[in-house]
C-alpha positions as CSV (number, residue, x, y, z in Angstrom):
1,X,31.6,10.3,11.2
2,X,28.7,11.4,9.0
3,X,30.8,13.8,7.0
4,X,33.4,11.1,6.4
5,X,30.6,8.9,5.0
6,X,29.5,11.7,2.7
7,X,33.0,12.2,1.4
8,X,33.1,8.5,0.6
9,X,30.0,8.9,-1.5
10,X,31.8,11.7,-3.4
11,X,34.8,9.6,-4.0
12,X,32.7,6.6,-5.1
13,X,30.9,8.8,-7.6
14,X,34.1,10.3,-8.9
15,X,35.4,6.8,-9.6
16,X,32.9,6.7,-12.5
17,X,31.4,3.3,-11.6
18,X,27.8,4.5,-11.3
19,X,27.7,5.9,-14.9
20,X,27.7,2.6,-16.7
21,X,24.3,1.4,-18.0
22,X,24.8,-2.2,-16.9
23,X,25.7,-1.0,-13.4
24,X,22.6,1.2,-13.1
25,X,20.4,-1.6,-14.4
26,X,21.9,-4.1,-12.0
27,X,21.3,-1.8,-9.0
28,X,17.7,-1.3,-10.0
29,X,17.2,-5.0,-10.1
30,X,18.8,-5.4,-6.7
31,X,16.5,-2.8,-5.3
32,X,13.4,-4.5,-6.7
33,X,14.5,-7.9,-5.4
34,X,15.1,-6.5,-1.9
35,X,11.7,-4.8,-1.8
36,X,10.0,-8.0,-2.8
37,X,12.0,-9.9,-0.2
38,X,10.7,-7.6,2.5
39,X,7.2,-7.3,1.1
40,X,5.6,-8.8,4.2
41,X,7.7,-6.7,6.5
42,X,6.4,-3.6,4.7
43,X,2.8,-4.7,5.1
44,X,3.5,-5.1,8.9
45,X,5.4,-1.9,9.3
46,X,2.9,0.3,7.4
47,X,0.1,-1.2,9.4
48,X,2.0,-0.4,12.6
49,X,2.7,3.2,11.6
50,X,-0.5,4.1,9.8
51,X,-2.9,1.1,10.0
52,X,-2.7,0.6,6.2
53,X,-4.1,-2.6,4.8
54,X,-1.9,-4.8,2.6
55,X,-4.1,-3.8,-0.4
56,X,-3.7,-0.1,0.2
57,X,0.0,-0.6,0.9
58,X,0.5,-2.4,-2.5
59,X,-1.5,0.2,-4.5
60,X,0.0,3.3,-2.9
61,X,3.4,2.2,-1.6
62,X,5.0,-1.1,-2.6
63,X,3.4,-1.8,-5.9
64,X,3.6,1.9,-6.8
65,X,7.4,1.7,-6.5
66,X,7.6,-1.7,-8.3
67,X,5.7,-0.2,-11.2
68,X,8.2,2.7,-11.3
69,X,11.1,0.3,-11.2
70,X,9.7,-1.8,-14.1
71,X,9.2,1.3,-16.2
72,X,12.7,2.5,-15.5
73,X,14.3,-0.9,-16.2
74,X,12.3,-1.1,-19.5
75,X,13.2,2.4,-20.7
76,X,16.5,3.3,-19.1
77,X,18.7,2.5,-22.1
78,X,16.5,4.8,-24.3
79,X,16.5,7.6,-21.7
80,X,20.3,7.5,-21.5
81,X,20.8,7.9,-25.2
82,X,22.1,11.3,-26.6
83,X,19.4,13.4,-28.0
84,X,20.1,14.7,-31.5
85,X,18.8,18.2,-32.1
86,X,18.8,20.7,-35.0
87,X,21.6,23.1,-35.7
88,X,20.8,26.6,-36.7
89,X,22.0,28.2,-40.0
90,X,24.7,30.2,-38.3
91,X,26.5,27.0,-37.2
92,X,26.1,24.8,-40.2
93,X,27.5,22.3,-41.0
94,X,27.9,21.5,-37.3
95,X,25.9,18.8,-35.6
96,X,24.2,19.2,-32.2
97,X,23.2,16.8,-29.4
98,X,22.2,16.8,-25.7
99,X,24.0,14.4,-23.4
100,X,22.5,13.2,-20.1
101,X,24.9,12.9,-17.2
102,X,24.4,12.2,-13.5
103,X,24.4,15.1,-11.1
104,X,26.7,13.4,-8.5
105,X,25.8,13.0,-4.9
106,X,22.1,13.7,-4.2
107,X,20.1,14.0,-1.0
108,X,16.5,12.6,-0.9
109,X,14.4,13.5,2.2
110,X,11.1,11.6,2.7
111,X,7.9,12.3,4.7
112,X,5.9,10.1,7.0
113,X,2.5,9.9,5.3
114,X,3.7,7.5,2.5
115,X,7.1,6.8,4.1
116,X,8.1,4.0,1.7
117,X,6.9,5.3,-1.6
118,X,7.9,8.9,-1.2
119,X,11.4,8.0,-0.2
120,X,12.1,5.1,-2.5
121,X,10.3,6.3,-5.7
122,X,12.8,9.3,-6.1
123,X,15.6,6.8,-5.4
124,X,14.7,4.8,-8.5
125,X,15.2,7.9,-10.6
126,X,18.4,8.9,-8.9
127,X,19.9,5.4,-9.4
128,X,18.7,5.3,-13.0
129,X,20.3,8.6,-13.7
130,X,23.7,7.3,-12.3
131,X,24.0,9.1,-9.0
132,X,25.2,8.3,-5.5
133,X,22.4,8.9,-3.0
134,X,21.8,9.8,0.7
135,X,18.4,8.7,1.9
136,X,16.9,10.5,4.9
137,X,13.5,8.9,6.0
138,X,11.0,10.4,8.3
139,X,11.6,9.5,11.9
140,X,7.9,9.6,12.6
141,X,7.1,6.3,10.8
142,X,9.6,4.4,12.8
143,X,8.5,0.8,11.9
144,X,8.7,1.5,8.2
145,X,12.0,3.4,8.7
146,X,13.5,0.2,10.2
147,X,12.3,-2.0,7.3
148,X,13.6,0.4,4.7
149,X,17.0,0.4,6.4
150,X,17.1,-3.3,5.9
151,X,16.0,-3.1,2.2
152,X,18.7,-0.6,1.4
153,X,21.6,-2.0,3.4
154,X,21.0,-5.5,2.3
155,X,22.0,-4.7,-1.3
156,X,23.8,-1.3,-1.4
157,X,27.1,-0.4,0.2
158,X,27.0,2.9,2.2
159,X,29.5,4.6,-0.2
160,X,26.8,4.2,-2.9
161,X,23.5,4.6,-1.1
162,X,23.8,5.9,2.5
163,X,20.8,5.5,4.7
164,X,20.7,8.2,7.4
165,X,18.3,7.9,10.4
166,X,17.6,10.4,13.2
167,X,15.9,13.7,14.0
168,X,15.6,15.5,10.7
169,X,15.9,18.9,12.3
170,X,19.4,18.0,13.5
171,X,20.7,15.6,10.9
172,X,19.7,17.5,7.7
173,X,21.3,20.8,8.6
174,X,24.4,18.9,9.7
175,X,24.7,17.4,6.3
176,X,23.6,20.4,4.2
177,X,25.7,23.0,6.0
178,X,28.9,20.9,5.9
179,X,28.7,19.1,2.6
180,X,27.8,20.3,-0.9
181,X,25.2,18.0,-2.5
182,X,24.6,18.2,-6.2
183,X,20.8,18.1,-5.7
184,X,18.3,18.0,-2.8
185,X,15.0,16.3,-3.3
186,X,12.5,17.0,-0.4
187,X,8.9,15.9,0.1
188,X,7.0,17.4,3.0
189,X,5.5,20.5,4.3
190,X,5.9,24.0,2.9
191,X,7.2,25.3,6.2
192,X,10.1,22.8,6.2
193,X,10.5,23.2,2.5
194,X,11.4,26.8,2.9
195,X,14.1,25.9,5.4
196,X,15.5,23.3,3.0
197,X,15.4,25.8,0.2
198,X,17.4,28.4,2.3
199,X,20.1,26.0,3.2
200,X,20.5,24.8,-0.4
201,X,20.6,28.4,-1.6
202,X,23.6,29.1,0.6
203,X,25.6,26.7,-1.6
204,X,23.6,27.2,-4.8
205,X,22.4,23.6,-4.7
206,X,19.5,22.9,-7.0
207,X,16.4,21.5,-5.3
208,X,13.2,19.7,-6.0
209,X,10.5,20.5,-3.5
210,X,7.4,18.3,-3.4
211,X,5.2,20.2,-1.0
212,X,1.4,20.4,-0.6
213,X,-1.2,23.0,-0.2
214,X,-5.0,23.3,-0.3
215,X,-6.0,21.4,-3.4
216,X,-9.5,22.4,-4.4
217,X,-12.1,20.1,-5.9
218,X,-15.0,21.6,-7.9
219,X,-18.3,19.7,-8.4
220,X,-20.3,21.4,-11.2
221,X,-24.0,21.4,-11.6
222,X,-23.8,18.9,-14.4
223,X,-21.4,16.4,-12.6
224,X,-22.2,12.8,-12.2
225,X,-22.8,13.1,-8.5
226,X,-22.7,9.4,-7.6
227,X,-19.3,8.9,-9.4
228,X,-18.0,12.2,-8.0
229,X,-18.8,11.2,-4.4
230,X,-17.2,7.8,-4.8
231,X,-14.0,9.1,-6.3
232,X,-13.6,12.1,-4.0
233,X,-14.3,10.0,-0.9
234,X,-11.9,7.2,-1.9
235,X,-8.9,9.6,-2.2
236,X,-9.9,12.1,0.5
237,X,-10.2,9.4,3.2
238,X,-7.5,7.1,1.9
239,X,-4.7,7.0,4.6
240,X,-7.1,8.9,6.8
241,X,-6.7,11.9,4.5
242,X,-3.0,12.1,5.1
243,X,-2.2,12.6,1.4
244,X,-0.6,15.7,-0.2
245,X,-2.9,15.4,-3.3
246,X,-6.1,14.6,-1.4
247,X,-9.0,17.1,-2.2
248,X,-8.6,19.6,0.6
249,X,-12.0,21.1,0.2
250,X,-15.0,20.8,-2.2
251,X,-16.6,23.7,-4.0
252,X,-20.0,22.3,-4.9
253,X,-22.6,24.1,-7.0
254,X,-25.5,25.0,-4.8
255,X,-28.0,23.3,-7.1
256,X,-26.5,19.9,-6.4
257,X,-25.1,20.4,-2.9
258,X,-27.8,18.4,-1.1
259,X,-27.5,15.5,-3.5
260,X,-23.7,15.5,-3.2
261,X,-23.9,15.5,0.7
262,X,-26.3,12.5,0.5
263,X,-24.1,10.7,-1.9
264,X,-21.0,11.3,0.1
265,X,-22.5,10.1,3.4
266,X,-23.8,6.9,1.7
267,X,-20.4,6.3,0.1
268,X,-18.4,6.7,3.3
269,X,-20.7,4.2,5.0
270,X,-20.3,1.8,2.1
271,X,-16.5,2.1,2.3
272,X,-15.9,2.0,6.0
273,X,-19.1,1.0,7.7
274,X,-20.7,2.6,10.8
275,X,-17.6,2.2,12.8
276,X,-14.6,3.1,10.7
277,X,-12.3,2.7,13.7
278,X,-12.9,-1.0,13.3
279,X,-12.7,-1.1,9.5
280,X,-10.1,-3.1,7.7
281,X,-10.0,-0.3,5.1
282,X,-9.5,2.8,7.3
283,X,-6.2,4.1,8.5
284,X,-5.1,6.0,11.7
285,X,-3.5,9.4,12.3
286,X,0.3,9.2,12.5
287,X,0.7,10.6,16.1
288,X,-0.8,12.7,18.9
289,X,0.5,16.0,17.5
290,X,-1.3,15.6,14.2
291,X,-4.4,14.2,16.0
292,X,-4.6,17.3,18.2
293,X,-4.1,19.7,15.3
294,X,-6.9,18.0,13.3
295,X,-9.4,17.8,16.1
296,X,-8.9,21.5,16.7
297,X,-10.6,22.1,13.3
298,X,-13.7,20.4,14.6
299,X,-14.2,22.3,17.8
300,X,-16.4,25.1,16.3
301,X,-17.3,23.5,13.0
302,X,-20.8,22.6,11.7
303,X,-20.3,18.9,11.4
304,X,-22.9,17.3,9.1
305,X,-21.4,13.8,9.0
306,X,-18.9,12.0,11.2
307,X,-16.8,13.9,13.7
308,X,-16.2,11.1,16.3
309,X,-12.6,10.9,17.6
310,X,-10.5,8.7,19.9
311,X,-7.1,10.0,20.9
312,X,-6.0,6.7,22.3
313,X,-6.6,5.0,19.0
314,X,-5.5,8.0,16.9
315,X,-8.8,7.7,15.2
316,X,-10.7,10.5,13.5
317,X,-13.9,9.6,11.7
318,X,-14.4,10.7,8.0
319,X,-16.0,14.0,8.6
320,X,-17.9,16.5,6.4
321,X,-18.3,20.1,7.6
322,X,-20.6,22.8,6.2
323,X,-21.1,26.5,6.5
324,X,-17.3,27.0,6.1
325,X,-15.9,30.5,6.1
326,X,-12.7,31.3,4.3
327,X,-11.5,32.9,7.6
328,X,-12.0,29.6,9.5
329,X,-8.9,27.8,10.8
330,X,-9.7,24.8,8.6
331,X,-9.3,27.0,5.5
332,X,-6.0,28.6,6.5
333,X,-3.6,25.6,6.1
334,X,-3.6,22.3,4.4
335,X,-5.8,19.9,6.4
336,X,-3.9,16.7,5.8
337,X,-6.5,14.6,7.5
338,X,-10.1,13.1,7.1
339,X,-11.9,16.4,7.4
340,X,-13.6,17.7,4.3
341,X,-15.1,21.2,4.2
342,X,-18.0,21.8,1.7
343,X,-18.4,25.3,0.2
344,X,-21.3,26.0,-2.1
345,X,-21.0,28.4,-5.0
346,X,-23.4,29.9,-7.6
347,X,-20.9,31.3,-10.1
348,X,-17.5,30.3,-11.3
349,X,-16.2,33.8,-10.1
350,X,-17.3,33.0,-6.5
351,X,-15.4,29.7,-6.6
352,X,-12.3,31.3,-8.1
353,X,-12.3,33.9,-5.3
354,X,-12.0,31.1,-2.7
355,X,-9.3,29.2,-4.7
356,X,-7.4,32.5,-5.2
357,X,-6.8,32.7,-1.4
358,X,-4.4,29.8,-1.7
359,X,-2.8,30.1,-5.2
360,X,-0.8,27.5,-7.0
361,X,-2.2,24.4,-5.2
362,X,-0.5,21.1,-5.8
363,X,-3.6,19.6,-7.4
364,X,-6.9,20.6,-8.8
365,X,-10.0,18.5,-9.6
366,X,-13.1,19.3,-11.5
367,X,-16.2,17.1,-12.0
368,X,-18.3,18.1,-15.0
369,X,-20.0,16.5,-18.0
370,X,-19.2,19.6,-20.2
371,X,-16.0,19.8,-22.2
372,X,-16.4,23.6,-22.3
373,X,-16.6,23.8,-18.5
374,X,-13.7,21.4,-18.2
375,X,-11.4,23.6,-20.4
376,X,-12.6,26.8,-18.7
377,X,-11.7,25.5,-15.3
378,X,-8.4,24.0,-16.3
379,X,-7.4,27.3,-17.9
380,X,-8.6,29.5,-15.1
381,X,-6.7,27.9,-12.2
382,X,-2.9,27.6,-11.9
383,X,-2.0,24.3,-10.2
384,X,0.6,21.5,-10.3
385,X,-1.4,18.7,-11.8
386,X,-4.9,17.3,-11.6
387,X,-7.8,15.3,-12.9
388,X,-11.1,15.7,-14.6
389,X,-13.9,13.5,-13.1
390,X,-11.3,11.9,-10.9
391,X,-9.1,12.8,-7.9
392,X,-5.5,12.1,-7.0
393,X,-5.0,9.2,-9.5
394,X,-2.9,11.3,-11.9
395,X,0.1,10.7,-9.7
396,X,-0.1,6.9,-10.5
397,X,0.6,7.5,-14.2
398,X,4.4,7.6,-14.6
399,X,4.0,9.1,-18.1
400,X,2.8,12.3,-16.4
401,X,5.1,14.8,-14.5
402,X,4.2,15.0,-10.9
403,X,5.0,18.2,-9.0
404,X,3.7,21.6,-7.8
405,X,4.4,25.3,-8.4
406,X,4.9,28.2,-6.1
407,X,4.1,27.3,-2.5
408,X,3.2,23.7,-3.6
409,X,6.6,23.0,-4.8
410,X,9.2,23.2,-7.6
411,X,10.3,20.6,-10.1
412,X,8.7,17.3,-10.9
413,X,9.3,13.6,-11.1
414,X,7.9,10.1,-11.9
415,X,9.1,7.9,-14.8
416,X,11.3,9.7,-17.2
417,X,10.7,12.9,-15.3
418,X,12.6,11.4,-12.4
419,X,15.5,10.5,-14.6
420,X,15.5,14.0,-16.0
421,X,15.4,15.6,-12.5
422,X,18.5,13.7,-11.4
423,X,20.4,14.3,-14.7
424,X,22.2,17.2,-16.2
425,X,21.5,17.9,-19.8
426,X,24.9,18.8,-21.4
427,X,24.8,20.7,-24.7
428,X,27.3,19.6,-27.3
429,X,28.0,21.0,-30.7
430,X,30.5,19.3,-33.1
431,X,32.0,21.3,-35.9
432,X,33.9,19.7,-38.8
433,X,37.3,21.1,-39.8
434,X,36.9,20.6,-43.6
435,X,34.7,23.8,-43.8
436,X,36.2,26.9,-42.3
437,X,35.1,30.0,-44.2
438,X,37.2,33.2,-43.5
439,X,34.0,35.3,-43.4
440,X,33.5,34.2,-39.8
441,X,36.8,35.8,-38.7
442,X,38.1,39.4,-38.4
443,X,38.4,41.8,-40.1
444,X,34.6,42.1,-39.8
445,X,34.2,45.5,-41.5
446,X,31.6,45.4,-44.4
447,X,30.1,42.1,-43.3
448,X,27.1,43.5,-41.4
449,X,24.6,43.0,-44.2
450,X,25.6,39.4,-44.5
451,X,25.5,38.8,-40.7
452,X,21.9,40.3,-40.7
453,X,20.9,37.8,-43.4
454,X,22.4,34.9,-41.5
455,X,21.2,35.9,-38.0
456,X,17.6,36.9,-38.5
């Protein structure tokens, strides 16, 4: 049954209907309308799955996608236009251009931490680029999964956008091993990303992998400590730390460490109160499996703030831990929760040694008042994207490419970068017939000097 549905997607794409600009624009408008129609349902479902407030849901989920839709609707016609490029001397008087064509039938696999945004945002780019799409949401955010199914099936026929539910470890291999997609877009863990990559490689299917990793945050001795604490705490403890670009750990200069700890504890209390489990602004852990993994980090840690937990409520208090060793479990894998290790450093070389144990993080953040230090750090660390004197907010700017490198991912998206990810750039050279010099044709003997002059 599933394979039959996939073939219908292929047939629908081959009909050519999705390539027309007016068609693409109309589908984007339908998607936007359906999202807004189910806005309250999304608030309710994201609260049920992750205890997100309506405000956080709008900023990081619903509104995020609406903004992406607006930008795509505004710019799509321009993005679709052929791109004229120069022609080299050898091929004059030819003209050259790059055409953008849809890839075909693409598979988008979403995670549970931002279940709406991280599934639907790539969909915007895929529709804009003219593709047919299979959407596979995370089964772990079940309430949001059910609402997204309504949003999609209210406006799109299954031969155009197919919404596939179920256990990812069963459904995804069934699709990828028995059907050849034209692109696979996966957001999630590096462990699963490797599995996706292997299955795609068997059929030479290109992939975009949006993974994670241990994103470091450096607080220099000249940083504005009050601002740094507010901006780090806001993104680290948003969604209870279940964010791929959250600061995973902080490398703080030893001269400002105590000030930073004091500022962080004050900020967390300001944000969430003395009982974050009762706070309107604080989320919960997605399930018991993740709760148990995270609380395991706290068993032997030196907790300097927070640390309270409640398994029944899936609650873990915003927690700061000190005296962290790079061999500790909390420094082995991405934390993906409201636990923030603090590591002091004297010299940049010390900090780089820590960062180097987990190369190519998805994000990197540095807080400093010095342009020289800013440039030095940005040029010393390889990472996907990041911020200076901020954390995580670079992903909200659709003018910037969002993506990782190495173990944190491959490829990027957002705005025009999403359109490009789901498009093929087709090179075209047009040569007139009125000019056809015989020098280009055999016999070639004696023409080497001229060829060296032309091709140099």
